[in-house]
PDB file with one MODEL, atoms N, CA, C and O in Angstrom:
MODEL        1
ATOM      1  N   UNK A   1     -50.704 -27.545 -49.351  1.00  0.00           N
ATOM      2  CA  UNK A   1     -50.859 -28.194 -48.099  1.00  0.00           C
ATOM      3  C   UNK A   1     -52.124 -28.364 -47.724  1.00  0.00           C
ATOM      4  O   UNK A   1     -52.787 -27.330 -47.794  1.00  0.00           O
ATOM      5  N   UNK A   2     -52.846 -29.575 -47.246  1.00  0.00           N
ATOM      6  CA  UNK A   2     -54.173 -30.088 -47.263  1.00  0.00           C
ATOM      7  C   UNK A   2     -54.257 -29.792 -45.840  1.00  0.00           C
ATOM      8  O   UNK A   2     -53.430 -30.218 -45.034  1.00  0.00           O
ATOM      9  N   UNK A   3     -55.908 -28.584 -45.323  1.00  0.00           N
ATOM     10  CA  UNK A   3     -55.727 -28.080 -43.806  1.00  0.00           C
ATOM     11  C   UNK A   3     -56.729 -29.512 -43.232  1.00  0.00           C
ATOM     12  O   UNK A   3     -57.789 -30.036 -43.575  1.00  0.00           O
ATOM     13  N   UNK A   4     -55.775 -29.722 -42.271  1.00  0.00           N
ATOM     14  CA  UNK A   4     -56.154 -30.902 -41.425  1.00  0.00           C
ATOM     15  C   UNK A   4     -57.880 -31.252 -41.187  1.00  0.00           C
ATOM     16  O   UNK A   4     -58.438 -30.428 -41.911  1.00  0.00           O
ATOM     17  N   UNK A   5     -58.597 -31.816 -40.729  1.00  0.00           N
ATOM     18  CA  UNK A   5     -59.941 -32.567 -40.603  1.00  0.00           C
ATOM     19  C   UNK A   5     -60.566 -31.677 -40.254  1.00  0.00           C
ATOM     20  O   UNK A   5     -61.658 -31.392 -40.747  1.00  0.00           O
ATOM     21  N   UNK A   6     -59.884 -30.907 -39.125  1.00  0.00           N
ATOM     22  CA  UNK A   6     -61.129 -30.373 -38.089  1.00  0.00           C
ATOM     23  C   UNK A   6     -61.077 -28.878 -38.495  1.00  0.00           C
ATOM     24  O   UNK A   6     -61.800 -28.067 -37.917  1.00  0.00           O
ATOM     25  N   UNK A   7     -60.299 -28.534 -39.403  1.00  0.00           N
ATOM     26  CA  UNK A   7     -60.253 -26.879 -39.901  1.00  0.00           C
ATOM     27  C   UNK A   7     -61.589 -26.712 -40.925  1.00  0.00           C
ATOM     28  O   UNK A   7     -62.147 -27.274 -41.867  1.00  0.00           O
ATOM     29  N   UNK A   8     -61.692 -25.533 -40.053  1.00  0.00           N
ATOM     30  CA  UNK A   8     -63.380 -24.582 -40.522  1.00  0.00           C
ATOM     31  C   UNK A   8     -63.511 -24.951 -41.879  1.00  0.00           C
ATOM     32  O   UNK A   8     -64.568 -25.529 -42.135  1.00  0.00           O
ATOM     33  N   UNK A   9     -62.676 -24.764 -42.886  1.00  0.00           N
ATOM     34  CA  UNK A   9     -62.296 -25.031 -44.282  1.00  0.00           C
ATOM     35  C   UNK A   9     -63.326 -26.099 -44.855  1.00  0.00           C
ATOM     36  O   UNK A   9     -63.692 -25.966 -46.023  1.00  0.00           O
ATOM     37  N   UNK A  10     -63.701 -26.912 -44.263  1.00  0.00           N
ATOM     38  CA  UNK A  10     -64.227 -28.317 -44.629  1.00  0.00           C
ATOM     39  C   UNK A  10     -66.025 -27.712 -44.376  1.00  0.00           C
ATOM     40  O   UNK A  10     -66.906 -27.336 -45.149  1.00  0.00           O
ATOM     41  N   UNK A  11     -65.939 -27.855 -43.129  1.00  0.00           N
ATOM     42  CA  UNK A  11     -67.329 -27.771 -42.853  1.00  0.00           C
ATOM     43  C   UNK A  11     -67.905 -26.554 -43.954  1.00  0.00           C
ATOM     44  O   UNK A  11     -68.845 -26.963 -44.634  1.00  0.00           O
ATOM     45  N   UNK A  12     -67.518 -25.235 -44.210  1.00  0.00           N
ATOM     46  CA  UNK A  12     -67.945 -24.283 -44.893  1.00  0.00           C
ATOM     47  C   UNK A  12     -68.005 -25.381 -46.602  1.00  0.00           C
ATOM     48  O   UNK A  12     -68.809 -24.900 -47.400  1.00  0.00           O
ATOM     49  N   UNK A  13     -67.431 -26.399 -47.011  1.00  0.00           N
ATOM     50  CA  UNK A  13     -67.607 -26.766 -48.507  1.00  0.00           C
ATOM     51  C   UNK A  13     -68.256 -27.315 -48.085  1.00  0.00           C
ATOM     52  O   UNK A  13     -68.203 -28.307 -48.812  1.00  0.00           O
ATOM     53  N   UNK A  14     -69.387 -27.645 -46.932  1.00  0.00           N
ATOM     54  CA  UNK A  14     -70.184 -28.830 -46.881  1.00  0.00           C
ATOM     55  C   UNK A  14     -71.319 -27.732 -46.711  1.00  0.00           C
ATOM     56  O   UNK A  14     -71.970 -27.783 -47.754  1.00  0.00           O
ATOM     57  N   UNK A  15     -71.613 -27.200 -46.252  1.00  0.00           N
ATOM     58  CA  UNK A  15     -72.659 -25.613 -46.394  1.00  0.00           C
ATOM     59  C   UNK A  15     -72.809 -25.146 -46.871  1.00  0.00           C
ATOM     60  O   UNK A  15     -73.699 -24.312 -46.701  1.00  0.00           O
ATOM     61  N   UNK A  16     -71.860 -25.243 -48.279  1.00  0.00           N
ATOM     62  CA  UNK A  16     -71.476 -24.598 -49.023  1.00  0.00           C
ATOM     63  C   UNK A  16     -71.350 -22.879 -48.797  1.00  0.00           C
ATOM     64  O   UNK A  16     -71.740 -22.036 -49.605  1.00  0.00           O
ATOM     65  N   UNK A  17     -70.868 -22.685 -47.819  1.00  0.00           N
ATOM     66  CA  UNK A  17     -69.949 -21.148 -47.650  1.00  0.00           C
ATOM     67  C   UNK A  17     -69.348 -21.050 -48.192  1.00  0.00           C
ATOM     68  O   UNK A  17     -69.357 -19.916 -48.672  1.00  0.00           O
ATOM     69  N   UNK A  18     -68.097 -22.079 -48.790  1.00  0.00           N
ATOM     70  CA  UNK A  18     -66.937 -21.809 -49.414  1.00  0.00           C
ATOM     71  C   UNK A  18     -67.006 -22.814 -50.560  1.00  0.00           C
ATOM     72  O   UNK A  18     -67.220 -24.025 -50.503  1.00  0.00           O
ATOM     73  N   UNK A  19     -66.698 -21.766 -51.969  1.00  0.00           N
ATOM     74  CA  UNK A  19     -67.261 -23.128 -52.998  1.00  0.00           C
ATOM     75  C   UNK A  19     -65.229 -23.675 -53.716  1.00  0.00           C
ATOM     76  O   UNK A  19     -64.194 -23.421 -53.099  1.00  0.00           O
ATOM     77  N   UNK A  20     -65.280 -24.101 -54.512  1.00  0.00           N
ATOM     78  CA  UNK A  20     -64.283 -25.161 -55.183  1.00  0.00           C
ATOM     79  C   UNK A  20     -63.897 -24.836 -55.899  1.00  0.00           C
ATOM     80  O   UNK A  20     -62.982 -25.646 -55.744  1.00  0.00           O
ATOM     81  N   UNK A  21     -63.365 -23.890 -57.470  1.00  0.00           N
ATOM     82  CA  UNK A  21     -63.387 -23.173 -58.767  1.00  0.00           C
ATOM     83  C   UNK A  21     -62.783 -24.343 -59.042  1.00  0.00           C
ATOM     84  O   UNK A  21     -61.726 -24.517 -58.435  1.00  0.00           O
ATOM     85  N   UNK A  22     -63.082 -25.079 -59.668  1.00  0.00           N
ATOM     86  CA  UNK A  22     -62.422 -26.063 -61.029  1.00  0.00           C
ATOM     87  C   UNK A  22     -63.925 -26.935 -61.987  1.00  0.00           C
ATOM     88  O   UNK A  22     -65.107 -26.850 -61.655  1.00  0.00           O
ATOM     89  N   UNK A  23     -63.369 -27.708 -63.175  1.00  0.00           N
ATOM     90  CA  UNK A  23     -63.374 -27.914 -64.113  1.00  0.00           C
ATOM     91  C   UNK A  23     -63.604 -29.695 -64.187  1.00  0.00           C
ATOM     92  O   UNK A  23     -63.912 -30.449 -65.109  1.00  0.00           O
ATOM     93  N   UNK A  24     -63.355 -29.863 -63.045  1.00  0.00           N
ATOM     94  CA  UNK A  24     -63.345 -31.469 -63.034  1.00  0.00           C
ATOM     95  C   UNK A  24     -64.122 -31.477 -61.942  1.00  0.00           C
ATOM     96  O   UNK A  24     -64.050 -30.979 -60.819  1.00  0.00           O
ATOM     97  N   UNK A  25     -65.246 -32.479 -62.804  1.00  0.00           N
ATOM     98  CA  UNK A  25     -66.513 -33.770 -62.333  1.00  0.00           C
ATOM     99  C   UNK A  25     -66.807 -34.480 -61.188  1.00  0.00           C
ATOM    100  O   UNK A  25     -67.952 -34.609 -60.754  1.00  0.00           O
ATOM    101  N   UNK A  26     -65.836 -34.935 -60.692  1.00  0.00           N
ATOM    102  CA  UNK A  26     -65.151 -34.806 -59.521  1.00  0.00           C
ATOM    103  C   UNK A  26     -65.107 -34.785 -58.866  1.00  0.00           C
ATOM    104  O   UNK A  26     -65.615 -35.601 -58.097  1.00  0.00           O
ATOM    105  N   UNK A  27     -64.155 -33.385 -58.435  1.00  0.00           N
ATOM    106  CA  UNK A  27     -64.668 -32.270 -57.622  1.00  0.00           C
ATOM    107  C   UNK A  27     -65.508 -31.818 -57.155  1.00  0.00           C
ATOM    108  O   UNK A  27     -65.613 -31.600 -55.948  1.00  0.00           O
ATOM    109  N   UNK A  28     -66.800 -31.416 -58.521  1.00  0.00           N
ATOM    110  CA  UNK A  28     -67.770 -30.982 -58.461  1.00  0.00           C
ATOM    111  C   UNK A  28     -68.944 -31.930 -57.704  1.00  0.00           C
ATOM    112  O   UNK A  28     -69.629 -31.663 -56.716  1.00  0.00           O
ATOM    113  N   UNK A  29     -68.913 -33.052 -58.487  1.00  0.00           N
ATOM    114  CA  UNK A  29     -69.504 -34.434 -58.232  1.00  0.00           C
ATOM    115  C   UNK A  29     -69.794 -34.150 -56.442  1.00  0.00           C
ATOM    116  O   UNK A  29     -70.824 -33.693 -55.946  1.00  0.00           O
ATOM    117  N   UNK A  30     -68.518 -34.589 -55.711  1.00  0.00           N
ATOM    118  CA  UNK A  30     -67.863 -34.834 -53.872  1.00  0.00           C
ATOM    119  C   UNK A  30     -68.441 -33.589 -53.587  1.00  0.00           C
ATOM    120  O   UNK A  30     -69.235 -33.687 -52.652  1.00  0.00           O
ATOM    121  N   UNK A  31     -68.369 -32.747 -53.924  1.00  0.00           N
ATOM    122  CA  UNK A  31     -68.865 -31.594 -53.204  1.00  0.00           C
ATOM    123  C   UNK A  31     -70.576 -31.376 -53.294  1.00  0.00           C
ATOM    124  O   UNK A  31     -71.413 -31.215 -52.406  1.00  0.00           O
ATOM    125  N   UNK A  32     -70.668 -31.436 -54.519  1.00  0.00           N
ATOM    126  CA  UNK A  32     -72.692 -31.083 -54.502  1.00  0.00           C
ATOM    127  C   UNK A  32     -73.165 -32.591 -53.533  1.00  0.00           C
ATOM    128  O   UNK A  32     -74.174 -32.475 -52.837  1.00  0.00           O
ATOM    129  N   UNK A  33     -72.322 -34.126 -53.523  1.00  0.00           N
ATOM    130  CA  UNK A  33     -73.259 -34.697 -52.997  1.00  0.00           C
ATOM    131  C   UNK A  33     -73.291 -34.570 -51.542  1.00  0.00           C
ATOM    132  O   UNK A  33     -74.219 -34.630 -50.736  1.00  0.00           O
ATOM    133  N   UNK A  34     -71.721 -34.329 -51.383  1.00  0.00           N
ATOM    134  CA  UNK A  34     -71.846 -33.580 -49.641  1.00  0.00           C
ATOM    135  C   UNK A  34     -72.518 -32.941 -49.265  1.00  0.00           C
ATOM    136  O   UNK A  34     -73.140 -33.184 -48.232  1.00  0.00           O
ATOM    137  N   UNK A  35     -72.662 -31.844 -49.973  1.00  0.00           N
ATOM    138  CA  UNK A  35     -74.266 -30.999 -50.023  1.00  0.00           C
ATOM    139  C   UNK A  35     -75.500 -31.976 -49.712  1.00  0.00           C
ATOM    140  O   UNK A  35     -76.209 -32.056 -48.709  1.00  0.00           O
ATOM    141  N   UNK A  36     -75.513 -32.727 -50.979  1.00  0.00           N
ATOM    142  CA  UNK A  36     -76.630 -33.068 -50.613  1.00  0.00           C
ATOM    143  C   UNK A  36     -77.058 -33.949 -49.534  1.00  0.00           C
ATOM    144  O   UNK A  36     -78.236 -33.721 -49.257  1.00  0.00           O
ATOM    145  N   UNK A  37     -76.532 -34.889 -48.808  1.00  0.00           N
ATOM    146  CA  UNK A  37     -75.888 -35.668 -47.667  1.00  0.00           C
ATOM    147  C   UNK A  37     -76.148 -35.183 -46.684  1.00  0.00           C
ATOM    148  O   UNK A  37     -76.955 -35.858 -46.046  1.00  0.00           O
ATOM    149  N   UNK A  38     -75.709 -33.889 -46.003  1.00  0.00           N
ATOM    150  CA  UNK A  38     -75.948 -32.910 -45.760  1.00  0.00           C
ATOM    151  C   UNK A  38     -77.437 -32.486 -44.879  1.00  0.00           C
ATOM    152  O   UNK A  38     -77.705 -32.867 -43.740  1.00  0.00           O
ATOM    153  N   UNK A  39     -78.061 -31.839 -45.519  1.00  0.00           N
ATOM    154  CA  UNK A  39     -79.664 -31.516 -46.381  1.00  0.00           C
ATOM    155  C   UNK A  39     -80.096 -32.824 -45.870  1.00  0.00           C
ATOM    156  O   UNK A  39     -80.531 -32.619 -44.736  1.00  0.00           O
ATOM    157  N   UNK A  40     -80.187 -34.118 -46.176  1.00  0.00           N
ATOM    158  CA  UNK A  40     -80.243 -34.969 -46.300  1.00  0.00           C
ATOM    159  C   UNK A  40     -80.922 -35.201 -44.498  1.00  0.00           C
ATOM    160  O   UNK A  40     -81.994 -35.596 -44.041  1.00  0.00           O
ATOM    161  N   UNK A  41     -79.912 -34.817 -44.035  1.00  0.00           N
ATOM    162  CA  UNK A  41     -79.575 -35.302 -42.491  1.00  0.00           C
ATOM    163  C   UNK A  41     -78.805 -34.737 -41.386  1.00  0.00           C
ATOM    164  O   UNK A  41     -78.378 -35.465 -40.491  1.00  0.00           O
ATOM    165  N   UNK A  42     -78.638 -33.685 -41.399  1.00  0.00           N
ATOM    166  CA  UNK A  42     -77.567 -32.859 -40.814  1.00  0.00           C
ATOM    167  C   UNK A  42     -77.428 -32.393 -39.164  1.00  0.00           C
ATOM    168  O   UNK A  42     -77.474 -31.487 -38.332  1.00  0.00           O
ATOM    169  N   UNK A  43     -77.205 -33.908 -39.472  1.00  0.00           N
ATOM    170  CA  UNK A  43     -76.504 -34.293 -37.647  1.00  0.00           C
ATOM    171  C   UNK A  43     -75.145 -33.911 -37.778  1.00  0.00           C
ATOM    172  O   UNK A  43     -74.622 -33.722 -38.876  1.00  0.00           O
ATOM    173  N   UNK A  44     -74.289 -33.736 -36.200  1.00  0.00           N
ATOM    174  CA  UNK A  44     -73.118 -33.933 -36.430  1.00  0.00           C
ATOM    175  C   UNK A  44     -71.787 -34.899 -36.768  1.00  0.00           C
ATOM    176  O   UNK A  44     -70.669 -34.832 -37.281  1.00  0.00           O
ATOM    177  N   UNK A  45     -72.578 -35.718 -36.205  1.00  0.00           N
ATOM    178  CA  UNK A  45     -71.920 -37.401 -36.487  1.00  0.00           C
ATOM    179  C   UNK A  45     -72.115 -37.235 -38.344  1.00  0.00           C
ATOM    180  O   UNK A  45     -71.191 -37.494 -39.115  1.00  0.00           O
ATOM    181  N   UNK A  46     -73.510 -36.755 -38.806  1.00  0.00           N
ATOM    182  CA  UNK A  46     -72.767 -36.741 -40.308  1.00  0.00           C
ATOM    183  C   UNK A  46     -72.289 -36.156 -41.179  1.00  0.00           C
ATOM    184  O   UNK A  46     -72.060 -36.455 -42.351  1.00  0.00           O
ATOM    185  N   UNK A  47     -72.083 -35.044 -40.440  1.00  0.00           N
ATOM    186  CA  UNK A  47     -71.440 -33.868 -40.959  1.00  0.00           C
ATOM    187  C   UNK A  47     -69.502 -33.978 -41.185  1.00  0.00           C
ATOM    188  O   UNK A  47     -68.671 -33.387 -41.874  1.00  0.00           O
ATOM    189  N   UNK A  48     -69.476 -35.539 -39.739  1.00  0.00           N
ATOM    190  CA  UNK A  48     -67.749 -34.884 -39.035  1.00  0.00           C
ATOM    191  C   UNK A  48     -68.070 -36.829 -40.656  1.00  0.00           C
ATOM    192  O   UNK A  48     -67.592 -36.356 -41.687  1.00  0.00           O
ATOM    193  N   UNK A  49     -68.358 -37.695 -40.864  1.00  0.00           N
ATOM    194  CA  UNK A  49     -68.230 -38.655 -41.971  1.00  0.00           C
ATOM    195  C   UNK A  49     -68.297 -37.712 -43.335  1.00  0.00           C
ATOM    196  O   UNK A  49     -67.757 -38.244 -44.305  1.00  0.00           O
ATOM    197  N   UNK A  50     -68.562 -37.105 -43.444  1.00  0.00           N
ATOM    198  CA  UNK A  50     -69.087 -36.671 -44.719  1.00  0.00           C
ATOM    199  C   UNK A  50     -67.074 -36.368 -45.205  1.00  0.00           C
ATOM    200  O   UNK A  50     -66.115 -36.787 -45.853  1.00  0.00           O
ATOM    201  N   UNK A  51     -67.690 -35.087 -44.044  1.00  0.00           N
ATOM    202  CA  UNK A  51     -65.829 -34.086 -44.083  1.00  0.00           C
ATOM    203  C   UNK A  51     -64.527 -35.070 -43.796  1.00  0.00           C
ATOM    204  O   UNK A  51     -63.372 -34.759 -44.085  1.00  0.00           O
ATOM    205  N   UNK A  52     -64.989 -36.503 -43.080  1.00  0.00           N
ATOM    206  CA  UNK A  52     -63.573 -37.521 -43.183  1.00  0.00           C
ATOM    207  C   UNK A  52     -63.458 -38.153 -44.835  1.00  0.00           C
ATOM    208  O   UNK A  52     -62.416 -38.565 -45.345  1.00  0.00           O
ATOM    209  N   UNK A  53     -64.459 -38.116 -45.325  1.00  0.00           N
ATOM    210  CA  UNK A  53     -64.842 -38.665 -46.921  1.00  0.00           C
ATOM    211  C   UNK A  53     -64.024 -37.743 -47.828  1.00  0.00           C
ATOM    212  O   UNK A  53     -62.977 -37.844 -48.467  1.00  0.00           O
ATOM    213  N   UNK A  54     -64.950 -36.801 -47.611  1.00  0.00           N
ATOM    214  CA  UNK A  54     -63.116 -35.582 -48.641  1.00  0.00           C
ATOM    215  C   UNK A  54     -62.098 -34.677 -48.136  1.00  0.00           C
ATOM    216  O   UNK A  54     -61.656 -33.759 -48.827  1.00  0.00           O
ATOM    217  N   UNK A  55     -61.666 -34.942 -46.798  1.00  0.00           N
ATOM    218  CA  UNK A  55     -60.375 -35.149 -46.583  1.00  0.00           C
ATOM    219  C   UNK A  55     -59.719 -36.622 -47.221  1.00  0.00           C
ATOM    220  O   UNK A  55     -58.678 -36.741 -47.867  1.00  0.00           O
ATOM    221  N   UNK A  56     -60.610 -37.600 -46.848  1.00  0.00           N
ATOM    222  CA  UNK A  56     -59.490 -38.631 -47.287  1.00  0.00           C
ATOM    223  C   UNK A  56     -59.648 -38.692 -49.048  1.00  0.00           C
ATOM    224  O   UNK A  56     -59.161 -39.683 -49.591  1.00  0.00           O
ATOM    225  N   UNK A  57     -60.193 -37.846 -49.755  1.00  0.00           N
ATOM    226  CA  UNK A  57     -60.116 -38.202 -51.513  1.00  0.00           C
ATOM    227  C   UNK A  57     -58.780 -37.088 -51.955  1.00  0.00           C
ATOM    228  O   UNK A  57     -57.865 -37.163 -52.775  1.00  0.00           O
ATOM    229  N   UNK A  58     -59.307 -35.817 -50.727  1.00  0.00           N
ATOM    230  CA  UNK A  58     -58.352 -35.136 -51.448  1.00  0.00           C
ATOM    231  C   UNK A  58     -56.887 -35.617 -51.006  1.00  0.00           C
ATOM    232  O   UNK A  58     -55.987 -35.471 -51.833  1.00  0.00           O
ATOM    233  N   UNK A  59     -56.572 -36.207 -49.696  1.00  0.00           N
ATOM    234  CA  UNK A  59     -55.606 -36.693 -49.503  1.00  0.00           C
ATOM    235  C   UNK A  59     -55.119 -37.461 -49.903  1.00  0.00           C
ATOM    236  O   UNK A  59     -53.915 -37.210 -49.843  1.00  0.00           O
ATOM    237  N   UNK A  60     -55.355 -38.694 -50.492  1.00  0.00           N
ATOM    238  CA  UNK A  60     -55.416 -39.405 -51.887  1.00  0.00           C
ATOM    239  C   UNK A  60     -54.928 -39.616 -52.835  1.00  0.00           C
ATOM    240  O   UNK A  60     -54.060 -40.341 -53.320  1.00  0.00           O
ATOM    241  N   UNK A  61     -56.173 -38.235 -53.300  1.00  0.00           N
ATOM    242  CA  UNK A  61     -55.336 -37.653 -54.816  1.00  0.00           C
ATOM    243  C   UNK A  61     -54.925 -36.395 -55.143  1.00  0.00           C
ATOM    244  O   UNK A  61     -54.982 -35.800 -56.220  1.00  0.00           O
ATOM    245  N   UNK A  62     -54.396 -35.979 -53.809  1.00  0.00           N
ATOM    246  CA  UNK A  62     -53.501 -34.501 -54.149  1.00  0.00           C
ATOM    247  C   UNK A  62     -52.992 -34.426 -54.878  1.00  0.00           C
ATOM    248  O   UNK A  62     -53.435 -33.425 -55.442  1.00  0.00           O
ATOM    249  N   UNK A  63     -52.019 -34.900 -55.581  1.00  0.00           N
ATOM    250  CA  UNK A  63     -50.752 -34.640 -56.742  1.00  0.00           C
ATOM    251  C   UNK A  63     -52.058 -33.978 -57.744  1.00  0.00           C
ATOM    252  O   UNK A  63     -51.986 -32.939 -58.400  1.00  0.00           O
ATOM    253  N   UNK A  64     -53.393 -35.023 -57.630  1.00  0.00           N
ATOM    254  CA  UNK A  64     -53.933 -34.463 -59.382  1.00  0.00           C
ATOM    255  C   UNK A  64     -54.610 -33.088 -58.652  1.00  0.00           C
ATOM    256  O   UNK A  64     -54.210 -31.964 -58.953  1.00  0.00           O
ATOM    257  N   UNK A  65     -55.148 -33.203 -58.152  1.00  0.00           N
ATOM    258  CA  UNK A  65     -56.010 -31.879 -57.147  1.00  0.00           C
ATOM    259  C   UNK A  65     -54.976 -31.219 -56.708  1.00  0.00           C
ATOM    260  O   UNK A  65     -55.284 -30.908 -55.557  1.00  0.00           O
ATOM    261  N   UNK A  66     -53.846 -30.784 -56.953  1.00  0.00           N
ATOM    262  CA  UNK A  66     -53.293 -29.239 -56.759  1.00  0.00           C
ATOM    263  C   UNK A  66     -54.226 -28.045 -56.086  1.00  0.00           C
ATOM    264  O   UNK A  66     -54.527 -27.652 -54.959  1.00  0.00           O
ATOM    265  N   UNK A  67     -54.641 -27.539 -58.180  1.00  0.00           N
ATOM    266  CA  UNK A  67     -55.535 -26.817 -57.970  1.00  0.00           C
ATOM    267  C   UNK A  67     -56.485 -26.167 -57.324  1.00  0.00           C
ATOM    268  O   UNK A  67     -56.895 -25.016 -57.470  1.00  0.00           O
ATOM    269  N   UNK A  68     -56.897 -27.270 -56.370  1.00  0.00           N
ATOM    270  CA  UNK A  68     -57.908 -27.072 -55.669  1.00  0.00           C
ATOM    271  C   UNK A  68     -57.385 -27.856 -54.286  1.00  0.00           C
ATOM    272  O   UNK A  68     -58.344 -27.972 -53.523  1.00  0.00           O
ATOM    273  N   UNK A  69     -56.993 -28.040 -54.106  1.00  0.00           N
ATOM    274  CA  UNK A  69     -55.927 -28.353 -52.634  1.00  0.00           C
ATOM    275  C   UNK A  69     -55.622 -26.679 -52.381  1.00  0.00           C
ATOM    276  O   UNK A  69     -55.683 -26.486 -51.167  1.00  0.00           O
ATOM    277  N   UNK A  70     -55.380 -25.675 -52.958  1.00  0.00           N
ATOM    278  CA  UNK A  70     -54.746 -24.597 -52.828  1.00  0.00           C
ATOM    279  C   UNK A  70     -56.057 -23.301 -52.945  1.00  0.00           C
ATOM    280  O   UNK A  70     -55.888 -22.105 -52.706  1.00  0.00           O
ATOM    281  N   UNK A  71     -57.415 -24.002 -53.402  1.00  0.00           N
ATOM    282  CA  UNK A  71     -58.310 -23.261 -53.214  1.00  0.00           C
ATOM    283  C   UNK A  71     -58.248 -22.713 -51.803  1.00  0.00           C
ATOM    284  O   UNK A  71     -58.254 -21.601 -51.274  1.00  0.00           O
ATOM    285  N   UNK A  72     -58.140 -24.875 -51.156  1.00  0.00           N
ATOM    286  CA  UNK A  72     -59.020 -25.054 -50.056  1.00  0.00           C
ATOM    287  C   UNK A  72     -57.765 -24.690 -49.203  1.00  0.00           C
ATOM    288  O   UNK A  72     -57.283 -24.061 -50.144  1.00  0.00           O
ATOM    289  N   UNK A  73     -57.024 -24.577 -48.435  1.00  0.00           N
ATOM    290  CA  UNK A  73     -55.548 -24.152 -48.512  1.00  0.00           C
ATOM    291  C   UNK A  73     -55.793 -23.180 -48.297  1.00  0.00           C
ATOM    292  O   UNK A  73     -56.089 -23.084 -47.106  1.00  0.00           O
ATOM    293  N   UNK A  74     -55.903 -21.608 -49.190  1.00  0.00           N
ATOM    294  CA  UNK A  74     -56.174 -20.461 -48.632  1.00  0.00           C
ATOM    295  C   UNK A  74     -57.312 -19.567 -48.056  1.00  0.00           C
ATOM    296  O   UNK A  74     -57.589 -18.432 -48.444  1.00  0.00           O
ATOM    297  N   UNK A  75     -57.888 -20.231 -47.123  1.00  0.00           N
ATOM    298  CA  UNK A  75     -59.053 -20.105 -46.597  1.00  0.00           C
ATOM    299  C   UNK A  75     -59.093 -19.557 -45.563  1.00  0.00           C
ATOM    300  O   UNK A  75     -60.172 -19.395 -44.992  1.00  0.00           O
TER     301      UNK A  75
ENDMDL
END
């Protein structure tokens, strides 16, 4: 099950404290661009927007990214 947007794991992913092991380019691009976006603008509002986009992505494609979501959920 996908963690709620307010779960600390999302912030850890954006900050690079939590990595997602995957061979799927889409997930790698999403996490990399999220980290870059936060690096350019480390404001709380930007962090919230980034987390919202990441959460929405994984919620929308939950059946496709079961392996990656399992890693996120077990943090």
